[in-house]
Backbone bond lengths (Angstrom), bond angles and torsions (degrees), N, CA, C in turn:
res aa  C-N    CA-C-N  psi(-1)  N-CA   C-N-CA  omega(-1)  CA-C   N-CA-C  phi
1 X - - - 1.454 - - 1.563 110.56 -
2 X 1.364 113.93 -46.97 1.451 118.36 -178.13 1.551 110.83 -62.31
3 X 1.324 116.07 -33.71 1.464 118.71 -177.94 1.473 111.07 -69.43
4 X 1.352 115.46 -38.43 1.501 119.89 179.86 1.497 110.16 -67.20
5 X 1.417 118.84 -43.38 1.406 122.03 -177.20 1.559 110.89 -67.15
6 X 1.337 114.41 -41.81 1.475 119.56 176.55 1.543 112.84 -59.87
7 X 1.362 113.12 -38.68 1.460 118.82 178.50 1.514 109.75 -64.76
8 X 1.374 118.36 -40.58 1.408 120.44 175.23 1.473 113.45 -55.55
9 X 1.296 116.11 -47.11 1.447 121.06 -176.58 1.523 110.24 -62.18
10 X 1.323 117.45 -49.83 1.464 124.16 -179.29 1.549 112.29 -61.42
11 X 1.312 115.39 -42.33 1.428 119.83 178.66 1.529 111.62 -67.44
12 X 1.337 116.34 -32.84 1.441 119.23 175.87 1.490 112.96 -63.83
13 X 1.350 118.38 -41.31 1.422 122.31 176.86 1.529 110.19 -63.54
14 X 1.342 117.07 -40.90 1.452 121.10 177.84 1.515 110.57 -66.85
15 X 1.342 116.00 -38.60 1.453 120.85 -178.00 1.549 112.16 -60.89
16 X 1.327 116.45 -32.07 1.483 119.98 177.83 1.499 113.60 -62.20
17 X 1.370 115.13 -21.24 1.504 119.76 -174.31 1.513 110.98 -92.82
18 X 1.333 118.85 9.81 1.500 118.02 178.19 1.591 109.06 -69.51
19 X 1.279 114.12 145.96 1.477 119.12 -174.62 1.503 117.68 -50.50
20 X 1.353 116.05 -40.06 1.479 117.44 -177.65 1.512 110.80 -71.44
21 X 1.368 118.28 -33.26 1.447 120.21 173.06 1.522 113.76 -65.35
22 X 1.280 114.92 -46.61 1.485 119.78 177.13 1.547 110.30 -58.06
23 X 1.284 116.05 -44.02 1.426 120.94 179.35 1.487 114.56 -61.26
24 X 1.306 114.61 -44.47 1.476 120.23 -178.16 1.520 111.39 -64.99
25 X 1.342 117.73 -47.72 1.469 119.38 -179.88 1.555 112.50 -71.92
26 X 1.341 116.84 -31.61 1.441 119.63 175.07 1.561 111.57 -63.65
27 X 1.290 116.61 -41.85 1.460 120.94 -177.42 1.543 108.77 -68.12
28 X 1.326 118.91 -35.92 1.454 120.48 178.17 1.524 110.20 -70.60
29 X 1.300 116.18 -36.64 1.496 121.52 -176.78 1.508 113.83 -81.93
30 X 1.402 116.25 -9.84 1.502 118.83 -167.11 1.499 112.36 -57.91
31 X 1.343 120.60 -39.94 1.476 120.70 -172.89 1.527 111.59 -91.21
32 X 1.273 118.48 6.21 1.486 119.52 -175.61 1.544 110.36 -102.53
33 X 1.333 115.61 149.41 1.437 120.86 -176.16 1.525 112.33 -123.14
34 X 1.314 117.98 5.59 1.449 122.23 -179.80 1.523 107.59 -103.56
35 X 1.317 117.77 122.20 1.434 122.43 -174.96 1.562 111.20 -65.42
36 X 1.289 115.38 -42.13 1.494 119.45 177.28 1.474 113.00 -60.03
37 X 1.341 117.08 -40.64 1.479 124.10 -177.57 1.559 106.41 -65.95
38 X 1.317 118.09 -44.24 1.457 121.78 -176.12 1.559 109.36 -64.57
39 X 1.320 116.74 -41.96 1.449 121.62 179.17 1.537 109.14 -64.63
40 X 1.281 118.37 -42.56 1.509 121.63 177.27 1.534 109.23 -60.11
41 X 1.345 120.61 -36.17 1.365 121.01 177.06 1.518 111.66 -65.60
42 X 1.303 117.20 -40.67 1.478 123.70 177.59 1.570 110.49 -60.07
43 X 1.372 113.72 -44.98 1.456 117.40 179.26 1.520 112.77 -68.31
44 X 1.349 116.47 -33.25 1.490 120.30 -179.98 1.542 106.85 -70.16
45 X 1.340 120.27 -39.54 1.409 121.64 176.07 1.556 108.95 -57.99
46 X 1.354 115.49 -46.45 1.453 117.78 179.35 1.486 114.78 -61.49
47 X 1.354 117.11 -33.83 1.470 120.55 178.19 1.522 109.08 -66.67
48 X 1.333 117.80 -48.43 1.482 117.67 176.82 1.484 114.15 -60.64
49 X 1.282 117.82 -38.56 1.484 123.26 179.19 1.543 109.09 -63.70
50 X 1.337 115.69 -41.80 1.471 120.28 -178.20 1.528 110.14 -68.36
51 X 1.321 118.47 -44.59 1.472 123.36 -175.68 1.556 108.80 -60.43
52 X 1.329 117.14 -50.67 1.440 117.57 -179.44 1.514 113.48 -65.71
53 X 1.342 114.76 -41.80 1.444 118.99 179.38 1.502 111.97 -60.24
54 X 1.306 117.75 -39.90 1.466 121.10 -178.01 1.503 109.47 -68.52
55 X 1.344 118.67 -41.26 1.476 121.08 179.98 1.530 109.33 -66.66
56 X 1.325 118.72 -52.37 1.493 121.20 -175.90 1.509 110.66 -66.45
57 X 1.345 116.14 -51.70 1.432 119.63 -174.61 1.526 110.78 -68.07
58 X 1.368 114.76 -36.68 1.488 118.41 179.46 1.497 110.30 -62.37
59 X 1.349 116.43 -47.40 1.459 121.19 -179.14 1.537 111.05 -60.22
60 X 1.335 114.93 -40.60 1.474 119.10 -179.03 1.553 110.89 -68.41
61 X 1.331 116.80 -36.63 1.468 121.50 -178.36 1.514 109.80 -69.35
62 X 1.359 115.74 -41.93 1.426 119.39 -180.00 1.544 112.06 -69.30
63 X 1.301 116.84 -32.29 1.467 121.88 -179.66 1.528 109.67 -85.60
64 X 1.269 117.39 -17.97 1.490 122.10 178.92 1.533 113.36 76.91
65 X 1.339 114.62 25.18 1.495 117.77 178.54 1.514 107.90 -131.94
66 X 1.304 114.65 135.25 1.473 119.60 173.14 1.513 109.69 -82.06
67 X 1.363 114.11 160.60 1.462 119.67 -178.66 1.578 106.63 -72.71
68 X 1.380 117.29 125.60 1.444 123.01 -175.79 1.537 109.31 -70.42
69 X 1.328 116.34 158.43 1.483 122.68 -178.29 1.526 109.39 -64.54
70 X 1.354 117.32 -30.37 1.473 119.75 177.00 1.527 114.32 -59.60
71 X 1.293 115.20 -27.71 1.453 121.52 178.03 1.568 110.44 -94.66
72 X 1.325 117.10 -43.53 1.453 121.88 -176.76 1.532 111.89 -61.63
73 X 1.338 117.95 -46.93 1.443 121.46 -176.95 1.488 115.91 -59.35
74 X 1.411 118.90 -45.30 1.465 118.90 173.53 1.563 114.16 -59.84
75 X 1.319 115.85 -34.94 1.494 119.16 176.76 1.527 110.07 -66.21
76 X 1.304 115.14 -44.61 1.507 118.17 178.68 1.536 110.41 -61.54
77 X 1.351 115.23 -40.30 1.491 117.54 176.21 1.521 112.30 -62.67
78 X 1.324 116.32 -39.61 1.488 120.78 179.42 1.530 109.13 -62.85
79 X 1.331 116.37 -39.23 1.480 121.54 176.40 1.513 110.22 -60.71
80 X 1.364 115.31 -43.59 1.468 117.66 178.68 1.531 112.38 -62.47
81 X 1.349 116.20 -40.53 1.477 118.72 176.07 1.547 111.75 -63.36
82 X 1.354 115.17 -38.33 1.432 117.05 175.63 1.534 114.08 -62.66
83 X 1.347 115.86 -40.89 1.428 118.91 175.42 1.500 113.40 -58.51
84 X 1.322 115.91 -46.45 1.472 117.64 178.86 1.508 110.90 -60.08
85 X 1.341 116.80 -37.03 1.482 119.26 178.50 1.511 111.47 -67.16
86 X 1.331 117.66 -38.67 1.470 121.17 -179.98 1.539 109.43 -66.32
87 X 1.333 116.63 -43.84 1.462 117.44 178.34 1.481 115.38 -65.93
88 X 1.344 115.87 -37.89 1.457 122.43 178.00 1.575 108.66 -67.35
89 X 1.306 117.08 -32.20 1.455 119.37 179.25 1.491 111.22 -68.89
90 X 1.345 117.37 -36.65 1.493 121.00 176.33 1.511 109.19 -62.56
91 X 1.338 118.65 -42.64 1.445 120.71 179.38 1.531 110.70 -67.18
92 X 1.352 117.02 -40.29 1.430 120.40 -178.42 1.558 109.89 -62.32
93 X 1.354 118.16 -41.76 1.425 121.04 178.98 1.544 110.36 -61.50
94 X 1.345 117.06 -40.55 1.427 119.26 177.93 1.496 112.47 -63.09
95 X 1.307 115.50 -41.02 1.491 119.14 178.03 1.507 112.53 -67.33
96 X 1.342 113.65 -39.04 1.539 116.95 178.88 1.493 110.86 -65.74
97 X 1.315 118.04 -36.69 1.480 120.53 -170.61 1.565 109.81 -99.47
98 X 1.310 115.01 13.61 1.476 118.89 -175.93 1.563 109.84 -63.12
99 X 1.300 113.41 152.20 1.513 118.23 174.38 1.479 109.27 -93.11
100 X 1.356 117.05 128.52 1.464 119.94 -179.86 1.554 104.58 -137.95
101 X 1.342 115.05 -177.59 1.453 118.31 -175.61 1.497 113.35 -122.37
102 X 1.303 113.95 144.79 1.500 122.76 -179.68 1.516 108.93 -122.56
103 X 1.308 115.68 147.48 1.440 124.37 168.56 1.509 108.38 -82.53
104 X 1.352 115.95 132.45 1.462 119.43 -176.22 1.523 108.51 -132.51
105 X 1.358 116.42 126.03 1.454 120.89 -179.70 1.532 111.20 -111.27
106 X 1.365 112.89 146.35 1.430 121.90 -179.45 1.534 108.50 -104.03
107 X 1.292 117.56 168.17 1.442 123.90 -177.40 1.532 111.00 -62.86
108 X 1.322 117.96 -29.70 1.471 120.92 -176.90 1.554 111.27 -82.67
109 X 1.378 116.64 4.53 1.447 119.60 179.43 1.498 112.95 94.38
110 X 1.330 120.56 -12.34 1.457 122.01 179.95 1.532 109.08 -72.22
111 X 1.330 114.16 142.72 1.450 118.36 177.30 1.504 110.85 -135.47
112 X 1.327 116.69 156.73 1.448 121.34 -179.68 1.542 108.55 -159.31
113 X 1.330 114.39 165.81 1.494 119.15 177.86 1.567 107.10 -100.56
114 X 1.300 114.61 147.28 1.491 118.77 174.78 1.528 109.84 -142.52
115 X 1.312 114.24 148.62 1.467 119.88 -179.75 1.517 110.43 -73.57
116 X 1.379 114.23 145.11 1.466 117.39 -175.75 1.519 108.73 -148.70
117 X 1.303 117.67 141.89 1.432 120.44 177.51 1.567 108.42 -132.15
118 X 1.352 115.61 142.94 1.452 117.68 177.93 1.515 114.64 -92.60
119 X 1.371 113.52 16.20 1.470 118.13 -179.42 1.542 111.47 -57.32
120 X 1.283 116.45 121.11 1.450 120.23 177.94 1.456 114.53 89.01
121 X 1.376 122.85 -13.53 1.438 122.33 -175.28 1.499 113.40 -73.78
122 X 1.335 115.57 -30.72 1.488 117.55 -177.29 1.520 111.25 -88.47
123 X 1.307 119.67 2.01 1.458 122.46 179.20 1.499 111.64 -117.81
124 X 1.307 120.27 121.39 1.469 122.62 -179.87 1.481 107.99 -58.92
125 X 1.411 114.51 152.65 1.431 118.69 -176.11 1.527 113.69 -57.83
126 X 1.309 116.79 -36.10 1.484 119.57 -178.91 1.502 112.76 -67.30
127 X 1.344 116.11 -16.96 1.475 120.59 178.84 1.475 111.77 -111.16
128 X 1.280 120.54 11.99 1.441 123.02 -175.17 1.509 109.90 -63.70
129 X 1.381 120.47 155.06 1.438 123.73 -174.19 1.561 113.21 -52.58
130 X 1.366 115.63 -35.45 1.491 115.90 -173.63 1.544 108.35 -72.87
131 X 1.301 118.62 -22.63 1.441 120.09 179.55 1.552 111.76 -67.54
132 X 1.314 114.14 -33.18 1.512 119.22 -176.21 1.490 110.03 -67.44
133 X 1.349 122.85 -19.29 1.420 124.19 -178.96 1.549 110.56 -62.41
134 X 1.336 116.25 -22.48 1.445 119.85 -175.15 1.511 111.84 -102.87
135 X 1.307 121.15 -0.37 1.422 121.59 -179.66 1.549 110.01 -117.38
136 X 1.335 113.64 176.87 1.466 120.27 -178.63 1.523 108.62 -73.55
137 X 1.311 118.28 142.09 1.432 123.11 -176.21 1.549 111.11 -91.77
138 X 1.303 116.11 79.87 1.465 122.67 -170.65 1.485 111.54 -68.54
139 X 1.333 120.43 -38.65 1.423 123.72 179.27 1.528 111.96 -63.60
140 X 1.296 115.45 -40.00 1.450 120.24 177.84 1.497 112.13 -67.97
141 X 1.338 116.44 -38.76 1.425 123.05 175.41 1.531 110.79 -60.08
142 X 1.321 116.97 -41.61 1.526 121.04 178.98 1.492 109.94 -63.95
143 X 1.328 118.00 -42.02 1.414 121.74 179.96 1.540 110.20 -61.84
144 X 1.339 115.82 -43.81 1.485 121.36 175.42 1.513 112.72 -60.56
145 X 1.367 116.01 -43.34 1.468 119.20 178.26 1.541 110.95 -61.18
146 X 1.350 118.02 -39.00 1.493 121.11 177.96 1.544 108.67 -63.62
147 X 1.287 117.86 -46.00 1.426 121.46 -179.67 1.477 113.27 -62.36
148 X 1.350 115.20 -36.29 1.473 119.80 178.53 1.529 111.80 -62.17
149 X 1.322 116.25 -40.67 1.480 121.32 178.39 1.512 110.26 -65.27
150 X 1.371 115.88 -39.89 1.465 118.27 -178.38 1.456 113.64 -70.39
151 X 1.360 118.37 -33.77 1.453 121.49 -174.21 1.504 115.58 -86.44
152 X 1.371 115.53 -11.16 1.504 117.54 -171.33 1.538 110.84 -72.61
153 X 1.311 121.81 -25.88 1.443 120.57 -178.12 1.532 113.08 -63.78
154 X 1.368 115.14 -48.48 1.422 122.48 -179.92 1.536 111.35 -62.87
155 X 1.350 114.16 -39.55 1.416 118.90 -178.21 1.572 111.94 -64.21
156 X 1.370 115.08 -39.43 1.438 118.38 -175.78 1.560 111.83 -66.14
157 X 1.311 117.00 -27.72 1.478 118.28 -179.24 1.512 109.90 -57.42
158 X 1.341 115.63 -46.72 1.479 120.56 179.17 1.543 111.54 -73.10
159 X 1.298 116.29 -42.95 1.497 119.71 -174.34 1.487 111.34 -64.65
160 X 1.353 118.44 -51.37 1.456 121.10 -176.26 1.539 110.87 -62.08
161 X 1.355 117.20 -34.01 1.441 120.29 -175.19 1.536 111.82 -81.84
162 X 1.353 119.24 -25.40 1.428 121.92 -173.15 1.528 112.67 -102.99
163 X 1.311 118.35 -32.04 1.439 120.65 -173.35 1.599 109.26 -74.26
164 X 1.323 114.84 131.47 1.510 118.07 -179.72 1.506 112.19 -78.10
165 X 1.354 117.32 -16.67 1.465 119.04 -177.38 1.546 108.36 -150.80
166 X 1.375 116.08 156.17 1.468 118.68 176.39 1.564 114.80 -57.05
167 X 1.370 115.28 -34.50 1.451 118.67 -179.16 1.506 110.21 -66.14
168 X 1.347 118.46 -45.17 1.459 119.81 176.46 1.510 112.80 -65.31
169 X 1.334 115.88 -31.89 1.446 121.48 178.08 1.544 110.67 -66.04
170 X 1.315 115.92 -39.49 1.475 120.17 179.17 1.555 107.99 -71.22
171 X 1.372 117.20 -38.96 1.448 118.60 176.35 1.514 111.89 -62.79
172 X 1.364 117.37 -37.35 1.446 121.15 175.89 1.547 111.45 -59.38
173 X 1.348 115.86 -45.43 1.444 121.07 -179.66 1.535 111.47 -63.85
174 X 1.336 115.65 -42.44 1.469 119.66 179.45 1.540 111.31 -61.82
175 X 1.299 116.74 -45.79 1.464 121.49 -178.82 1.502 109.95 -69.11
176 X 1.330 116.78 -36.39 1.459 121.66 174.08 1.537 110.77 -56.00
177 X 1.353 114.80 -46.54 1.467 122.48 178.31 1.483 112.21 -62.76
178 X 1.351 117.07 -44.96 1.487 120.38 179.98 1.546 108.65 -64.13
179 X 1.323 116.29 -42.61 1.428 118.75 178.84 1.569 111.34 -60.49
180 X 1.340 116.17 -39.21 1.477 119.16 178.82 1.498 110.55 -66.71
181 X 1.311 118.99 -34.25 1.490 122.44 178.33 1.534 109.58 -66.45
182 X 1.299 117.02 -45.43 1.494 121.65 -179.62 1.520 109.44 -66.28
183 X 1.337 115.45 -41.51 1.464 119.76 -179.62 1.549 110.47 -63.06
184 X 1.337 116.11 -44.52 1.455 119.29 179.29 1.461 113.54 -69.62
185 X 1.353 117.47 -32.39 1.464 122.09 175.61 1.524 109.59 -62.57
186 X 1.325 115.46 -47.36 1.508 120.32 178.15 1.499 111.45 -60.87
187 X 1.374 114.55 -48.05 1.499 119.59 179.31 1.507 112.23 -59.08
188 X 1.313 115.82 -39.34 1.522 120.05 179.00 1.472 110.30 -63.60
189 X 1.321 120.13 -34.44 1.452 122.11 178.54 1.500 108.21 -64.90
190 X 1.337 118.99 -39.75 1.442 120.95 -179.53 1.598 110.53 -69.79
191 X 1.290 114.52 -40.48 1.474 120.36 176.29 1.546 113.16 -62.53
192 X 1.370 114.33 -36.63 1.409 120.33 -171.24 1.560 112.49 -68.75
193 X 1.307 116.45 -34.07 1.453 120.23 -172.48 1.594 110.90 -60.10
194 X 1.383 118.23 -59.07 1.464 115.64 179.95 1.527 114.25 -61.65
195 X 1.382 116.40 -36.23 1.460 118.35 -177.70 1.516 109.80 -65.24
196 X 1.342 115.96 -44.32 1.478 120.52 -178.15 1.521 111.33 -67.33
197 X 1.326 115.17 -44.31 1.535 116.78 -178.52 1.508 110.07 -68.27
198 X 1.323 119.80 -40.80 1.470 118.51 -178.29 1.532 111.21 -72.65
199 X 1.262 119.08 -30.77 1.449 120.87 178.27 1.516 112.64 -67.47
200 X 1.326 118.27 -30.24 1.430 122.15 -177.76 1.566 114.49 -89.24
201 X 1.350 113.22 -34.18 1.445 115.95 -175.50 1.498 117.49 -121.07
202 X 1.351 116.66 -22.70 1.478 119.37 -176.43 1.553 106.17 -131.34
203 X 1.322 117.51 84.06 1.448 119.37 -174.86 1.535 109.69 -63.04
204 X 1.296 117.18 -40.20 1.503 119.06 -177.90 1.511 110.93 -62.70
205 X 1.379 115.32 -38.28 1.481 118.17 178.45 1.560 110.54 -68.24
206 X 1.273 118.09 -36.51 1.448 123.31 179.49 1.538 109.23 -63.84
207 X 1.366 118.13 -43.05 1.394 121.35 178.14 1.530 111.66 -66.58
208 X 1.328 116.21 -37.95 1.476 118.51 176.27 1.524 111.29 -64.25
209 X 1.322 118.80 -39.07 1.412 123.12 177.77 1.566 109.70 -62.67
210 X 1.342 117.26 -43.20 1.445 121.45 178.66 1.519 111.82 -63.09
211 X 1.337 115.51 -41.14 1.484 119.01 176.39 1.534 109.63 -58.83
212 X 1.391 114.81 -46.32 1.451 118.69 -176.10 1.549 109.17 -65.78
213 X 1.329 115.65 -43.49 1.517 117.83 178.97 1.537 110.90 -57.88
214 X 1.296 114.11 -44.85 1.478 117.97 -177.12 1.547 109.82 -63.95
215 X 1.313 116.63 -41.03 1.469 120.32 -176.99 1.549 111.30 -67.97
216 X 1.349 115.84 -43.05 1.448 120.38 179.10 1.550 111.17 -65.51
217 X 1.355 116.46 -42.31 1.390 120.92 179.60 1.507 112.69 -61.68
218 X 1.302 117.55 -44.35 1.458 124.56 177.23 1.537 110.90 -63.43
219 X 1.331 115.62 -41.66 1.449 119.25 179.27 1.537 112.70 -63.92
220 X 1.318 114.90 -45.35 1.472 119.05 176.16 1.507 113.03 -61.68
221 X 1.344 115.86 -41.45 1.461 121.13 177.82 1.553 111.48 -62.29
222 X 1.326 117.99 -43.01 1.446 120.25 179.89 1.531 108.46 -66.37
223 X 1.279 119.14 -43.74 1.471 122.35 178.46 1.545 110.23 -57.66
224 X 1.334 116.02 -44.36 1.486 119.01 177.76 1.511 112.71 -61.00
225 X 1.292 115.41 -42.73 1.519 122.11 -179.68 1.553 106.96 -61.95
226 X 1.305 119.01 -52.33 1.454 123.37 -177.13 1.522 109.47 -61.20
227 X 1.332 117.06 -42.70 1.451 120.90 -175.65 1.549 112.68 -66.77
228 X 1.289 116.21 -33.84 1.481 121.17 -172.62 1.520 111.49 -104.49
229 X 1.278 120.99 -27.73 1.461 119.69 -176.42 1.497 112.66 -94.50
230 X 1.352 117.99 -22.50 1.449 121.61 -175.59 1.544 114.91 -118.76
231 X 1.331 114.47 20.20 1.452 117.92 178.74 1.502 111.01 -129.02
């Protein structure tokens, strides 16, 4: 029993390092510069992932039936669509907040160009990014919930075949989820360092990182859609 539960915890940590999980959390963290906030987003993703996984996997274990491919594949496709949306949102924020130039005229007839950015103009002060650092991260939780639904089918194949009883199976799922939370928290710490440093001192590097994060997230999402919707 101990071996099975330990395996669940370790596989949960490894599960957090899957490309689609990394892409999702990276795209959410891309515009943030506070290390603590980024790590909290990673942990919130892990919480959502664990909650859905426990509900879906727990129900399947108690009923004795794994999630069929006819259900699992549409969920995986939905996750792919979500990833494309997250990556596109990163690019949209960069375009919205881009620096550009305006001609400006004075009353004496003199005119000149000045740099201008719309960063923050389209978001009311009460909803500005810094305000979210003090509230619950609902969007990140939703992303984690979606990933939990998508990952439960593969998990159940091992759980149902190895667990000697439903109670141990549920314990396996719980430890798997806790492991995924810890793994994503640790990964978020690694993601946070270059994002925070570049946002504070190297704006051009931060923008390049955001472009790369958006591109990789979209690519992984498209791959997931093709793999599940057209096979």
